Structure formats: structure tokens, C-alpha cells
N, C-alpha and C positions, 0 to 999 in steps of 0.2 A: 504493500500500500504506500509506504514512504517513497518507493521508487516512482510510483505514478505521480505523486505530488511533485517530485523533482522534475519529472518529464513535462508536466503541465505548467511548470513555473508558478507554483501556488502563491508566491509573494506578489508576482505581477498581477495575478488574477484577483487577489485581495485588494490591491490598489485600484484595479478596474472597478470593482464593486463599490468601493468607497467614493470614487470619483462620480459614478453615476448617481449614487444616492445623494451626494453633496449637491450636484446640479439640480436634482429634482426638488430637494427640500430647502436648499439655501438660496437658490436663484429663481427657479421657475415658480415654486409655490408662493413665496412672498410677493413677487411681481404680479402674479395672477390675482392675488387678493387685492393688491393695489388697484388693478384694473376692473375689479368687481367680479372676478371669476374664481373658480376653484379647480383643483385637480380633477380631471375627468377620468383618467386611467386609474382603476382601482389598485389598491396596494398589492393584491395578489397578482394582477396582470403585470404590474410594474416589476414585481419580483421575478415573474416569468421572463420578462424582457431582459433583465439583468442576467438571469440564468442562461438564456439563449446566447447572450453575448459572451458569457464566461465559457460556455461549452464550445462555441465556435472558435474562441481564442485558444482554448486548451487543445482542440483538434489541430489548430495551426501550428502550435509548438511541437506536437507529436510528429506531424508530417515533415516539419522542418528538420528535426533531429534525424528522422528516418533517411532523408536524402543528404544530410550534411555530415554523416558519420566519418567520411574520409577527411574532410576539412577539419572537423573537430579533433581528430587524432593528432593533428599538427598544432592547431591554434589553442585548444584547451583540453588536453588529454585527461586532466584530473577531473573534468566535469562530465565525461562521457557516461551515459546511462545505458544506452542501447548496446547490446552485445555483452554487457557486464551484469547489470542488475535486471534488465528487461530484454526480452527478445525483440527483434525488429518486427516480427509477426504480430506481437502484442501491440506494438505502436501503431501499425497500420490498421489493425482491428479497432483500436480505441478511436483512431481518427474517423473511421467510417461511422461508428456508433454515435459518437458525440455530434457529428455533423447532422446525422439523421434526426436525432432528438431536437437539436437546435432549429432545424428547418421546420419540423412539425410544430414546434412552439411558435415559430414565426408565422406559419399559416393560421394558427389559432388566434394570435394577436391581431393579424391583419383582418380576420373576421370580426374581432371585437371592436376594432376602430373603423370598420366598414370601408377598408381600402385594401383590396387584394394585391395591388401593385407592391405594397410594402413586404408581402410575403417573399417576393423574389429577391429582396435585399440580402437575406441570409444565404440564399443559394449563390448569389453573386459573390458575396464575401468568401464563402467556402471555396468556390472555384478559383477566386483570385489568390487565396492563400496557397492553394495547390499549385497553381501556375508559378507563383512566387518561389516556392520551394524547389520546383523541378527545373525552372528556367530563369525567371527574371532576377532572382537573387544574385546570379552570376553575371548579370548584364550591367553595362555602364549606366549609372544613375537611376534607371527605371525601378530597380528593386527598392532603393532608398525611398523613392517617391511613393511606391505602393504602401510600404509600412507606415509612412507619415500620413497618408490619406486615411488609412485604417485607424490610426490613433485619433484623428479628427472625427472619424465615424463613430467611435465609442462615445464621444460627447454628443454629437449631433443626433444620433439615433434616439436618445432620451427625449429630446424636444420634438422630433419628427412624430413619434408615436403619441406623445401627450397632445400635441397640436391636432392631430387627426382624431383623437378621442374627443377633443373639445368641439371640433367642427361637425362631428357626427351627432352632436346634441344641440348645437346652437349655431348661429351665423356670426362669424367673426373673420376679419381679415388679418393675416399674419403681419401686415405692415402696421397695424394698429398697436401691436404689442412690443414693448421695449425689450422683452425677453429675447426676441429674435436677434437683436444686436449683441446681447451678452453671449448668446450661444455661438454666434459667429466669431466673436473675439476669442473665446476660450478654445474653440475648434481650430482657429488659425494659429493660436499660440501652441497648441499641442502639435500641429503639423510642423511648424518651424523648429521647435525644440527637438522633436523626434528626428527630423531630417538632419539637424546638426549632430545629434548623437549617433545616428546611423553612419554618417560620413566619418566621424572620429573612429567608430568601431571598425570601419573598413581599413583605416590606417593601422589600427591595432592588430587586425587579422591578416595583414598583407602577405605574410610568409606562407600561411596555409592556403590562402586564396590563390596566390600565384602558382603554387605547385599543383593545384587541381584545375587549372585552366580558367579561373574566374577573370572577368573583365571589369573589375570594380574601378572606381575613380582613381585611387592612388596607383593602381597597376597600369592603367592606360595613360594617365596624365602625369604621374609622379607625385611624390609625397609633398614637395613644396607647394605646387599649385593646389593640391587638395587642402593643405593647411590654410592657404590663402582663402579658399572657398569657405572653410569652416569659420575663419575670422570674419569674413563678409557676412555670413549668416548670423553670427553672434552680434555684429553691429546692427543688422536688420532687426533682430529681436529687441535690442536696446531701444532703437528708435520707435519701433512699433509699440513697445510698452510705454515709452515716454509720451507718445501721441495719445494713447489711451488714458494715461494719467492726467494730461492737460485737459482732455475732453471732460473727464469726470469732475475735475475741479471747477469747471465752468457751470456745473449743475449745482444749484444752491439748495436743492431740496434735501440732499443727503450729505452727511459728513464724510465726503470721499477723501479728505486729507489723511485719514487713517489708512486708507488703501494706498495712497500715494507713498506714504512712509514705508508701509509693508513691502510693496513691490520694489522700492529703491533698495531696501536692505536685503531682500531675499532673491531678487532677480537681477537687477541691473548691476549692483556692485559685484556679486559673484560672477557675472558674465565678464566684467572687466578683468577680474582675476583669472578667469578661464582663458581669455584671449592671450594674456601673458604666458600662461602655461602652454597653450597651443604653439606659440611662437618659439619657445625654448625646448619643446618636447623632442626627444631623440629615441628613447627606448620604448619597448612595448608597454612596460609598466607605466610610463608617463601618459600614454594614450588611454590606458585603462583607468587611471585616476581622472583624466579629463572626461571620459565617458560617464563615470560615476557622478562627477560634478554636473554634467549636462542633465543627467536624470534628476538630480536634486533640484536644479533650477526649474525643470519642467514640473515637478511635483509641487514645489512651493508656489509656483505661479498658479497652477490649477487649484491648489488648496486655498487660495485667496477667496474661493467661493464661501468658505466658512466665515470669513470676515465680512463678506457681503451680506450674509444673513443678519448679522448684528446691525450693519449699516441700514438695511431695509426695515428691520423690525424696530430699531431704536434710533430714529433719525435725530433725536435730541442730543445724542452723545457728542 
């Protein structure tokens, strides 16, 4: 059982669950109340949505390890699970079963919100993760973009189903809701920070990737241009976060100055430190540390949702 938890990256799945619940209860719910609405998706249906997202993510981890075993023997031999603790056959079987359950849940939820098109989102994600593992992960940039889009999807899917649940019961335009802007901001932040981390990880794993015929950015373009790209993305995140902070300060309804300070301390200053680390990095361990720091920045930025709950609920603070 422990081996399955390792295969499915239980820590990442736990973070996924926390993020989706934070978005629902710290951002979507208080803003809906402000607009005179309430959550339309039941707690059980939302739990099923989170479960489907978790299952399809776990299936993606399983199939990724299945096809990556040769690369992992070089890049991270100490973390190999398949062939040691679990057979590859069990991994592919788990992948199939988890995807089937997730897709079935997706069809049920699409029925509940009266939009059958949404059912095919889960099929599309499952297929995309399969293609990523067998082909696109080894291609120039496209694999990085796919993972970054799916990181944004984890956030966006919460509002997509909630909004469809609302319009199935009442008439409302998405443009009328401030929630739409916040979801876009968090989804874009998740996309950019994930893309940054994926690029850094490509430099970290360059040795194994090169020996197995991968065409990642550092292999094709070289380490220095890849480092420059990572620095450029870091600067983009700083400016994007700063633009968001300025816009929030212009809104006098809520005490957004607390959010300004939080993002400055947990996102922008750490990114400045990370840029310096990227510039001087030489060894594999250096890029591993940078990758960890990028993940920390992504999580602290996303977890600002918790602070938003207090800002929306207690505007007098």
C-alpha cells in the first residue's frame, strides 16, 4: 500500500485537494455571497469532482513512471518504485482503473450540472497525460506547456463546474461575477510557476534525458539559454504579481494591503533570490534546490486564497 502512495505522489495529491477546497470556500463562496448567490454544487458533488481530479492525476503519475523507468534509473535511481516495490503491470492496471473511475465520475457530474460537454474534459485530460508520457515529455517545450496547462486546469475546473451548476438553476452571466477574474489570475499564476519549475527540472535531469534521446530545452538549446529563459519567466511572474497587487490596491472596498505585503514576502522576494540562484547554478543539486524553491513560490502564491477569505469576510480589518 505504501508503494502505491509513493507511485501516486500522495503529497502532491494532498496539495491538489487543499488547493481546490481553498478556491471553493475562500474565493468562490464569499464572492458569490457578495453577489447574492450561493454555492450550487452540493458538497458531495464537489467532493466527487475533487476525487475525479485526484484519480486522474494519480493515473498520470503511474503512467509517467511506467514509461520513464529508463530515464529515472539515471536521473533519480533512489526514487524508482516500479521494478522494485511494484511491478510495471500493476502500474498500468492502476492507470486504467483510476482513469475509468474518474471518467465515470465526470459523466455523473456533467449530468448534475446539465452540461454533457464537461464530461469529455476528463477523457481529454486522461488522453493528454498518456500522450505526454509516451511522446510529448521528450519533445522541445511542448511537454512543459502541457503540464503547466494541466496545473491551471486543476484550478479552473472548480469554477467551471460551480458556474455550470449555478446557471443550471438561474440566469447569470459569467462577466457579471468578479470570481471569474480571480480564477483567471490564480490559473495563470499556476501555469507560469509550473512552467518555470518544469524548465528548471529539465536542466536538473539533463544527463538522463540526453542518454535516452529526449529533446528537452536544455538539450536542444543549451543550459545557458535555458537558464536565461527561466530568468525571463521569473521576471514575468514578478511583474504579473506586481500588476495584480497594484490593481487590488486600487479597490477600496477590501483591505488588499495585507495581500500586497503577503505576496511581496512570499512570492516576489523569493523569486528575486531564485533568479540569483539560477544565475550561479552549476551542479544538479543546485537545480534541485531551485526546483524546490519554485514549488514553494507556487504554493505560497496559491495559498494566498486563505488570506483572501479573511479579506472578503472581514473587510474592516
